DSSP file (Angstrom, degrees, kcal/mol; ACC not computed):
  #  RESIDUE AA STRUCTURE BP1 BP2  ACC     N-H-->O    O-->H-N    N-H-->O    O-->H-N    TCO  KAPPA ALPHA  PHI   PSI    X-CA   Y-CA   Z-CA
    1    1 A M     >        0   0    0      0, 0.0     4,-0.9     0, 0.0     0, 0.0   0.000 360.0 360.0 360.0 -15.6   15.4   99.4  -35.4
    2    2 A R  H  >  +     0   0    0      1,-0.2     4,-2.1     2,-0.2     5,-0.2   0.800 360.0  66.4 -77.4 -26.9   12.4  101.0  -37.1
    3    3 A A  H  > S+     0   0    0      1,-0.2     4,-2.3     2,-0.2     5,-0.2   0.929  99.8  48.0 -64.1 -46.2   14.1  101.7  -40.4
    4    4 A P  H  > S+     0   0    0      0, 0.0     4,-2.7     0, 0.0    -1,-0.2   0.886 111.5  51.7 -62.9 -35.4   14.6   98.1  -41.5
    5    5 A D  H  X S+     0   0    0     -4,-0.9     4,-2.5     1,-0.2    -2,-0.2   0.908 110.5  48.5 -63.9 -40.3   11.0   97.2  -40.6
    6    6 A K  H  X S+     0   0    0     -4,-2.1     4,-2.3     2,-0.2    -1,-0.2   0.887 112.1  48.6 -67.5 -38.5    9.8  100.1  -42.7
    7    7 A V  H  X S+     0   0    0     -4,-2.3     4,-2.6     2,-0.2    -2,-0.2   0.930 112.7  47.5 -66.6 -45.6   12.1   99.1  -45.6
    8    8 A V  H  X S+     0   0    0     -4,-2.7     4,-2.5     1,-0.2    -2,-0.2   0.919 113.1  49.0 -62.3 -43.3   10.9   95.5  -45.4
    9    9 A G  H  X S+     0   0    0     -4,-2.5     4,-2.4    -5,-0.2    -1,-0.2   0.899 111.7  48.8 -62.8 -40.9    7.3   96.6  -45.3
   10   10 A S  H  X S+     0   0    0     -4,-2.3     4,-2.8     2,-0.2     5,-0.2   0.914 111.4  49.4 -65.1 -42.6    7.7   98.9  -48.3
   11   11 A V  H  X S+     0   0    0     -4,-2.6     4,-2.6     1,-0.2     5,-0.2   0.924 112.7  47.5 -63.2 -44.6    9.4   96.2  -50.3
   12   12 A L  H  X S+     0   0    0     -4,-2.5     4,-2.2    -5,-0.2    -1,-0.2   0.901 113.3  48.5 -63.7 -40.7    6.6   93.7  -49.5
   13   13 A L  H  X S+     0   0    0     -4,-2.4     4,-2.2     2,-0.2    -2,-0.2   0.939 113.9  45.0 -64.9 -47.7    3.9   96.3  -50.3
   14   14 A V  H  X S+     0   0    0     -4,-2.8     4,-2.5     1,-0.2     5,-0.2   0.922 113.9  49.4 -64.4 -43.6    5.5   97.3  -53.6
   15   15 A S  H  X S+     0   0    0     -4,-2.6     4,-2.4    -5,-0.2    -1,-0.2   0.889 111.4  49.1 -64.9 -38.0    6.1   93.7  -54.7
   16   16 A S  H  X S+     0   0    0     -4,-2.2     4,-2.1    -5,-0.2    -1,-0.2   0.889 111.9  48.6 -69.3 -36.9    2.5   92.7  -53.8
   17   17 A V  H  X S+     0   0    0     -4,-2.2     4,-2.4     2,-0.2    -2,-0.2   0.918 112.4  48.6 -66.6 -42.8    1.1   95.6  -55.8
   18   18 A V  H  X S+     0   0    0     -4,-2.5     4,-2.6     1,-0.2    -2,-0.2   0.922 112.8  47.8 -63.0 -44.2    3.3   94.8  -58.8
   19   19 A L  H  X S+     0   0    0     -4,-2.4     4,-2.7     2,-0.2     5,-0.2   0.882 111.2  51.4 -64.4 -38.0    2.3   91.1  -58.7
   20   20 A Y  H  X S+     0   0    0     -4,-2.1     4,-2.4     2,-0.2    -2,-0.2   0.924 112.5  45.2 -64.0 -44.5   -1.4   92.0  -58.4
   21   21 A I  H  X S+     0   0    0     -4,-2.4     4,-2.4     2,-0.2     5,-0.2   0.919 114.1  49.2 -65.8 -43.5   -1.2   94.3  -61.4
   22   22 A Y  H  X S+     0   0    0     -4,-2.6     4,-2.4     1,-0.2    -2,-0.2   0.939 114.2  44.9 -60.6 -47.9    0.8   91.8  -63.5
   23   23 A Y  H  X S+     0   0    0     -4,-2.7     4,-2.7     2,-0.2     5,-0.3   0.893 112.1  52.1 -65.9 -39.6   -1.6   89.0  -62.6
   24   24 A S  H  X S+     0   0    0     -4,-2.4     4,-2.8    -5,-0.2     5,-0.5   0.923 112.4  44.7 -64.2 -43.5   -4.7   91.2  -63.3
   25   25 A I  H  X>S+     0   0    0     -4,-2.4     4,-1.9     1,-0.2     5,-1.5   0.914 113.7  52.0 -64.7 -41.3   -3.3   92.2  -66.7
   26   26 A W  H  <5S+     0   0    0     -4,-2.4     4,-0.3    -5,-0.2    -2,-0.2   0.915 119.6  32.8 -60.5 -45.9   -2.4   88.6  -67.5
   27   27 A V  H  <5S+     0   0    0     -4,-2.7    -2,-0.2    -5,-0.1    -1,-0.2   0.870 127.8  34.8 -82.9 -37.8   -5.8   87.2  -66.6
   28   28 A L  H  <5S+     0   0    0     -4,-2.8    -3,-0.2    -5,-0.3    -2,-0.2   0.816 126.8  26.5 -92.3 -30.6   -8.1   90.0  -67.7
   29   29 A L  T ><5S+     0   0    0     -4,-1.9     3,-1.7    -5,-0.5     4,-0.4   0.811 103.5  68.6-105.8 -34.7   -6.5   91.5  -70.8
   30   30 A T  G > <S+     0   0    0     -5,-1.5     3,-1.3     1,-0.3    -3,-0.1   0.783  89.2  66.1 -64.8 -26.4   -4.3   88.9  -72.5
   31   31 A P  G 3  S+     0   0    0      0, 0.0    -1,-0.3     0, 0.0    -2,-0.1   0.773  98.8  55.8 -62.8 -19.9   -7.3   86.8  -73.7
   32   32 A F  G <  S+     0   0    0     -3,-1.7     2,-0.3    -4,-0.1    -2,-0.2   0.571  94.1  82.2 -88.7  -8.6   -8.3   89.7  -75.9
   33   33 A F  S <  S-     0   0    0     -3,-1.3    -4,-0.0    -4,-0.4     0, 0.0  -0.706  88.7-104.7 -93.9 147.9   -5.0   89.8  -77.7
   34   34 A D    >   -     0   0    0     -2,-0.3     3,-1.2     1,-0.1     6,-0.2  -0.245  31.7-110.6 -64.6 159.5   -4.1   87.5  -80.6
   35   35 A E  T 3  S+     0   0    0      1,-0.3    -1,-0.1    -4,-0.1    -2,-0.0   0.831 117.1  47.5 -62.9 -33.8   -1.7   84.7  -80.0
   36   36 A G  T 3  S+     0   0    0      4,-0.0    -1,-0.3     3,-0.0     5,-0.1   0.422  82.0 122.8 -89.6   1.9    1.1   86.2  -82.0
   37   37 A H    X   -     0   0    0     -3,-1.2     3,-1.6     1,-0.1     4,-0.4  -0.376  69.3-125.5 -65.4 139.9    0.8   89.7  -80.5
   38   38 A P  G >  S+     0   0    0      0, 0.0     3,-1.3     0, 0.0     4,-0.3   0.760 106.6  66.2 -61.3 -24.7    4.1   90.9  -79.0
   39   39 A I  G >  S+     0   0    0      1,-0.3     3,-1.3     2,-0.2     4,-0.2   0.783  89.0  67.2 -68.3 -23.6    2.4   91.6  -75.6
   40   40 A Q  G X  S+     0   0    0     -3,-1.6     3,-1.1     1,-0.2    -1,-0.3   0.716  86.2  70.7 -67.2 -19.7    1.8   87.8  -75.2
   41   41 A D  G <  S+     0   0    0     -3,-1.3    -1,-0.2    -4,-0.4    -2,-0.2   0.708  90.0  60.9 -69.7 -19.1    5.6   87.4  -74.9
   42   42 A F  G <  S+     0   0    0     -3,-1.3     2,-0.3    -4,-0.3    -1,-0.2   0.574 102.0  61.1 -82.2 -10.3    5.6   89.1  -71.5
   43   43 A F  S <  S-     0   0    0     -3,-1.1     3,-0.1    -4,-0.2   -21,-0.0  -0.857  80.3-116.6-124.4 152.6    3.3   86.4  -70.0
   44   44 A L        -     0   0    0     -2,-0.3     5,-0.1     1,-0.2    -2,-0.1  -0.269  59.0 -68.0 -70.6 166.9    3.4   82.7  -69.3
   45   45 A P    >   -     0   0    0      0, 0.0     3,-1.5     0, 0.0     4,-0.4  -0.241  52.2-111.6 -55.7 152.7    0.8   80.4  -71.1
   46   46 A Y  T >  S+     0   0    0      1,-0.3     3,-1.6     2,-0.2     4,-0.5   0.769 109.7  68.3 -65.6 -28.8   -2.7   81.0  -69.8
   47   47 A H  T >> S+     0   0    0      1,-0.3     4,-2.2     2,-0.2     3,-0.8   0.761  91.9  63.2 -65.9 -20.7   -3.1   77.7  -68.0
   48   48 A Y  H <> S+     0   0    0     -3,-1.5     4,-2.0     1,-0.2    -1,-0.3   0.752  88.2  70.5 -70.9 -22.8   -0.5   78.8  -65.5
   49   49 A A  H <4 S+     0   0    0     -3,-1.6    -1,-0.2    -4,-0.4    -2,-0.2   0.771 111.8  29.9 -64.8 -24.2   -2.9   81.6  -64.5
   50   50 A I  H <> S+     0   0    0     -3,-0.8     4,-1.6    -4,-0.5    -2,-0.2   0.813 120.6  49.7 -98.9 -42.2   -5.1   78.9  -62.9
   51   51 A S  H  X S+     0   0    0     -4,-2.2     4,-2.4     2,-0.2     5,-0.2   0.875 106.1  54.0 -73.0 -36.6   -2.7   76.2  -61.9
   52   52 A V  H  X S+     0   0    0     -4,-2.0     4,-2.3     2,-0.2    -1,-0.2   0.952 112.5  42.0 -65.5 -49.6   -0.1   78.4  -60.0
   53   53 A P  H  > S+     0   0    0      0, 0.0     4,-2.3     0, 0.0    -1,-0.2   0.875 113.9  54.5 -64.1 -33.1   -2.7   80.0  -57.6
   54   54 A A  H  X S+     0   0    0     -4,-1.6     4,-2.2     2,-0.2    -2,-0.2   0.931 109.9  45.5 -64.2 -44.3   -4.4   76.6  -57.2
   55   55 A V  H  X S+     0   0    0     -4,-2.4     4,-2.4     1,-0.2    -1,-0.2   0.908 112.5  51.6 -65.0 -41.3   -1.1   75.0  -56.1
   56   56 A L  H  X S+     0   0    0     -4,-2.3     4,-2.4    -5,-0.2    -1,-0.2   0.888 109.7  49.6 -62.8 -38.6   -0.3   78.0  -53.8
   57   57 A L  H  X S+     0   0    0     -4,-2.3     4,-2.8     2,-0.2     5,-0.2   0.905 110.0  50.4 -66.8 -40.8   -3.7   77.7  -52.2
   58   58 A V  H  X S+     0   0    0     -4,-2.2     4,-2.3     1,-0.2    -2,-0.2   0.924 112.5  47.2 -61.8 -43.6   -3.3   73.9  -51.6
   59   59 A L  H  X S+     0   0    0     -4,-2.4     4,-2.5     2,-0.2    -2,-0.2   0.900 112.1  50.7 -64.6 -40.5    0.1   74.6  -50.0
   60   60 A L  H  X S+     0   0    0     -4,-2.4     4,-2.4     2,-0.2    -2,-0.2   0.938 113.1  44.0 -62.5 -47.8   -1.3   77.3  -47.9
   61   61 A F  H  X S+     0   0    0     -4,-2.8     4,-2.5     2,-0.2    -1,-0.2   0.860 112.8  52.6 -67.6 -34.3   -4.2   75.2  -46.6
   62   62 A T  H  X S+     0   0    0     -4,-2.3     4,-2.4    -5,-0.2    -2,-0.2   0.926 111.2  46.6 -65.4 -44.2   -1.9   72.2  -46.1
   63   63 A G  H  X S+     0   0    0     -4,-2.5     4,-2.4     2,-0.2    -2,-0.2   0.909 113.6  48.4 -63.4 -42.0    0.5   74.4  -44.0
   64   64 A A  H  X S+     0   0    0     -4,-2.4     4,-2.5     2,-0.2    -2,-0.2   0.917 112.7  47.5 -65.2 -43.2   -2.4   75.8  -42.0
   65   65 A A  H  X S+     0   0    0     -4,-2.5     4,-2.5     2,-0.2    -2,-0.2   0.886 112.0  50.6 -66.1 -38.1   -3.9   72.4  -41.3
   66   66 A T  H  X S+     0   0    0     -4,-2.4     4,-2.5     2,-0.2    -2,-0.2   0.920 111.2  48.5 -64.5 -43.2   -0.5   71.0  -40.3
   67   67 A F  H  X S+     0   0    0     -4,-2.4     4,-2.3     2,-0.2    -2,-0.2   0.933 112.6  47.2 -62.4 -46.2    0.0   73.9  -37.9
   68   68 A I  H  X S+     0   0    0     -4,-2.5     4,-2.3     1,-0.2    -1,-0.2   0.909 112.3  50.9 -63.3 -40.8   -3.4   73.5  -36.3
   69   69 A G  H  X S+     0   0    0     -4,-2.5     4,-2.3     1,-0.2    -1,-0.2   0.908 109.9  49.2 -62.3 -42.2   -2.9   69.7  -36.0
   70   70 A M  H  X S+     0   0    0     -4,-2.5     4,-2.5     2,-0.2    -2,-0.2   0.894 110.8  50.2 -65.9 -38.8    0.5   70.2  -34.3
   71   71 A V  H  X S+     0   0    0     -4,-2.3     4,-2.3     2,-0.2    -1,-0.2   0.906 111.2  49.1 -64.7 -41.3   -1.0   72.7  -31.9
   72   72 A M  H  X S+     0   0    0     -4,-2.3     4,-1.9     2,-0.2    -2,-0.2   0.899 111.8  48.7 -65.8 -40.0   -3.8   70.3  -31.1
   73   73 A I  H  X S+     0   0    0     -4,-2.3     4,-2.2     2,-0.2    -2,-0.2   0.924 112.5  48.2 -65.0 -44.2   -1.4   67.4  -30.5
   74   74 A E  H  X S+     0   0    0     -4,-2.5     4,-2.0     1,-0.2    -2,-0.2   0.887 111.2  49.7 -64.7 -38.7    0.8   69.6  -28.3
   75   75 A S  H  X S+     0   0    0     -4,-2.3     4,-1.9     2,-0.2    -1,-0.2   0.870 110.4  51.0 -69.5 -34.3   -2.1   70.8  -26.2
   76   76 A R  H  X S+     0   0    0     -4,-1.9     4,-1.9     2,-0.2    -2,-0.2   0.904 110.2  49.3 -67.0 -40.4   -3.4   67.2  -25.7
   77   77 A E  H  X S+     0   0    0     -4,-2.2     4,-1.6     1,-0.2    -2,-0.2   0.874 109.4  52.0 -67.0 -35.8    0.1   66.1  -24.6
   78   78 A K  H  X S+     0   0    0     -4,-2.0     4,-1.1     1,-0.2    -1,-0.2   0.895 110.0  48.8 -66.0 -39.7    0.3   69.0  -22.1
   79   79 A K  H  < S+     0   0    0     -4,-1.9    -1,-0.2     1,-0.2    -2,-0.2   0.858 107.9  55.7 -67.1 -34.1   -3.1   68.0  -20.7
   80   80 A K  H  < S+     0   0    0     -4,-1.9    -1,-0.2     1,-0.2    -2,-0.2   0.875 109.1  46.2 -65.6 -36.7   -2.0   64.4  -20.4
   81   81 A W  H  <        0   0    0     -4,-1.6    -1,-0.2     1,-0.2    -2,-0.2   0.683 360.0 360.0 -81.3 -17.9    1.0   65.4  -18.3
   82   82 A N     <        0   0    0     -4,-1.1    -1,-0.2    -3,-0.2    -2,-0.2   0.460 360.0 360.0 -89.5 360.0   -0.9   67.7  -16.0
């Protein structure tokens, strides 16, 4: 059972490192290249560099707040029945 966990962990680690490097190059280096430079073809328009992480953060905080709210509601209902 340990092999699949190791494979999944390795895949997650490699994918997160690749995404980090891609995003870092996108945000830190592409502003210094001209608009028509061929390297710009590998990246989305620059406004997505801000909007995509912002949307992901909003979704993350919404999910966390929903989870905390559901736990609080369930614990209140358990206290009511006891």
